[in-house]
C-alpha positions in Angstrom: 0.0 0.0 0.0 1.5 3.4 -1.0 2.4 5.7 1.9 0.5 9.0 2.0 2.5 12.1 1.5 3.0 14.2 4.6 4.5 17.6 5.3 8.0 17.5 6.8 8.8 19.8 9.8 12.1 21.3 10.6 14.4 18.6 12.0 12.5 15.7 10.3 14.4 13.1 8.3 13.7 13.5 4.6 12.7 10.4 2.7 15.4 9.1 0.3 15.2 10.3 -3.3 17.2 10.6 -6.5 17.0 13.6 -8.8 18.7 14.5 -12.1 21.5 17.0 -11.7 22.6 19.7 -14.2 25.7 17.7 -15.1 23.5 14.9 -16.7 23.9 12.5 -13.8 21.7 11.5 -11.0 22.2 12.7 -7.4 20.7 10.8 -4.5 20.2 12.0 -0.9 21.6 8.7 0.3 25.0 9.4 -1.3 25.3 12.6 0.8 23.4 12.0 4.0 26.1 9.9 5.8 29.0 12.1 4.7 27.9 15.7 5.2 25.0 18.0 6.3 22.3 18.3 3.7 20.0 21.3 3.4 16.8 20.9 1.3 15.1 23.9 -0.2 12.0 23.9 -2.3 10.9 26.7 -4.6 7.3 26.9 -5.8 6.7 28.1 -9.3 8.2 27.8 -12.7 11.6 28.8 -14.1 
């Protein structure tokens, strides 16, 4: 059963994800989370 989306609060652990980067390679949260601090910022709207 799919898990419902929920809003994260400050200090919550983000779910793992992978996104395309500008250098034509994928970047995953898992590859950075154990090595360094990660700050996630979301922008609403279009570019």
